[in-house]
C-alpha positions as CSV (number, residue, x, y, z in Angstrom):
1,M,0.0,0.0,0.0
2,P,1.5,3.3,-1.1
3,G,-0.1,5.3,1.7
4,T,1.3,3.1,4.4
5,K,4.8,3.4,3.1
6,T,4.5,7.2,3.2
7,A,3.2,7.1,6.7
8,T,6.0,4.8,7.8
9,T,8.6,7.2,6.2
10,A,7.0,10.2,7.9
11,T,7.0,8.4,11.3
12,A,10.7,7.5,10.8
13,A,11.5,11.1,10.0
14,I,9.7,12.3,13.1
15,E,11.5,9.8,15.3
16,A,14.9,10.8,13.8
17,T,14.1,14.4,14.5
18,A,13.1,13.6,18.1
19,D,16.4,11.6,18.6
20,T,18.4,14.6,17.2
21,A,16.5,17.0,19.5
22,T,17.2,14.8,22.5
23,E,20.9,14.7,21.6
24,V,21.0,18.5,21.2
25,T,19.2,18.9,24.5
26,A,21.6,16.5,26.3
27,A,24.6,18.3,24.8
28,A,23.2,21.7,25.9
29,E,22.6,20.5,29.4
30,A,26.1,19.1,29.6
31,A,27.5,22.4,28.5
32,A,25.4,24.3,31.0
33,V,26.9,22.4,33.9
34,P,30.2,24.1,34.7
35,A,33.2,21.8,35.2
36,K,34.4,21.5,38.7
37,P,37.6,23.5,39.1
38,D,40.8,21.6,39.7
39,N,41.2,23.4,43.0
40,T,37.9,22.2,44.5
41,V,37.7,19.4,47.1
42,T,34.5,17.5,47.7
43,L,34.6,16.7,51.4
44,D,34.2,13.1,52.6
45,F,32.7,14.6,55.8
46,P,30.7,17.8,55.2
47,I,31.0,20.7,57.6
48,K,27.8,21.7,59.4
49,R,27.1,25.4,59.2
50,G,23.8,26.6,60.6
51,A,21.0,24.6,59.1
52,G,23.0,23.6,56.1
53,E,26.4,22.0,55.4
54,I,29.4,22.7,53.3
55,T,30.2,19.8,51.0
56,E,32.8,21.4,48.7
57,I,35.6,23.8,49.3
58,T,37.4,25.7,46.5
59,L,40.9,27.0,47.2
60,R,42.2,30.1,45.6
61,K,45.9,30.7,45.2
62,P,47.1,32.9,48.1
63,M,48.6,36.3,47.4
64,A,51.7,37.4,49.2
65,G,49.8,39.3,51.9
66,E,47.8,36.3,52.8
67,L,51.0,34.4,53.6
68,R,51.9,36.8,56.5
69,G,52.8,35.0,59.7
70,V,53.2,31.7,57.9
71,K,56.5,30.0,57.2
72,L,56.5,28.8,53.6
73,T,58.6,25.8,54.6
74,D,55.8,24.8,57.0
75,L,53.2,25.0,54.2
76,L,55.4,22.9,51.9
77,T,55.8,20.2,54.5
78,L,52.1,20.3,55.3
79,E,52.6,21.4,58.9
80,A,49.1,21.5,60.3
81,G,49.4,24.8,62.2
82,A,50.5,26.7,59.1
83,V,47.8,25.2,56.9
84,R,45.2,25.9,59.7
85,L,46.3,29.5,59.7
86,L,46.1,29.9,55.9
87,L,42.9,28.0,55.1
88,P,40.4,30.7,56.4
89,R,42.2,33.2,54.1
90,V,41.9,31.2,50.8
91,T,38.8,29.0,51.0
92,I,35.5,29.5,49.2
93,P,33.2,29.5,51.1
94,T,35.4,31.1,53.7
95,L,36.0,28.6,56.5
96,L,36.1,29.9,60.1
97,P,39.0,28.8,62.2
98,H,36.8,26.5,64.4
99,E,35.5,24.8,61.1
100,V,39.1,24.1,60.0
101,D,39.7,22.5,63.4
102,Q,36.7,20.2,62.8
103,L,37.8,19.0,59.4
104,D,38.2,15.3,59.0
105,P,42.0,14.4,58.8
106,A,41.6,13.1,55.2
107,D,39.8,16.2,54.1
108,F,42.4,18.4,55.8
109,T,45.2,16.5,54.2
110,E,43.6,16.9,50.8
111,L,43.3,20.7,51.3
112,A,46.8,20.9,52.7
113,T,48.2,19.1,49.7
114,M,46.4,21.4,47.3
115,V,47.8,24.4,49.2
116,A,51.3,23.1,48.8
117,G,50.7,22.7,45.1
118,F,50.2,26.4,44.7
119,F,53.9,26.9,45.4
120,V,55.1,24.8,42.5
121,R,55.9,26.8,39.3
122,K,53.6,26.2,36.4
123,S,56.4,24.9,34.2
124,T,57.4,22.4,36.9
125,R,53.8,21.3,37.4
126,E,53.4,20.7,33.6
127,A,56.6,18.7,33.5
128,L,55.5,16.5,36.3
129,L,52.1,15.9,34.7
130,T,53.6,14.9,31.3
131,A,56.3,12.7,32.9
């Protein structure tokens, strides 16, 4: 039947268009979700703040003034007191000193390691990543 063939072809065309629209929508949604920055840590044990909790902490590279009162060698060796002093100055959201004290050791170590990474030159970091 000629009419049935035309209807089948039209249905196939509509399904193909729907599939393409779904793929375009999925691609748009993926593009709309920003990638998590490399300097963001998802906490294993979230910090309670008021009625909510902090589940992710983003670190920004400290400026020279934010390093006052901190020995760089202590930061590079992940000395807890030095890292504890610096974290409230460079975290987003800003952590309060008592919140830093309440961090799980694994989360604290992850943040401390990231802090130490800020003191490695870009060229050295790239060389390590390609090695």
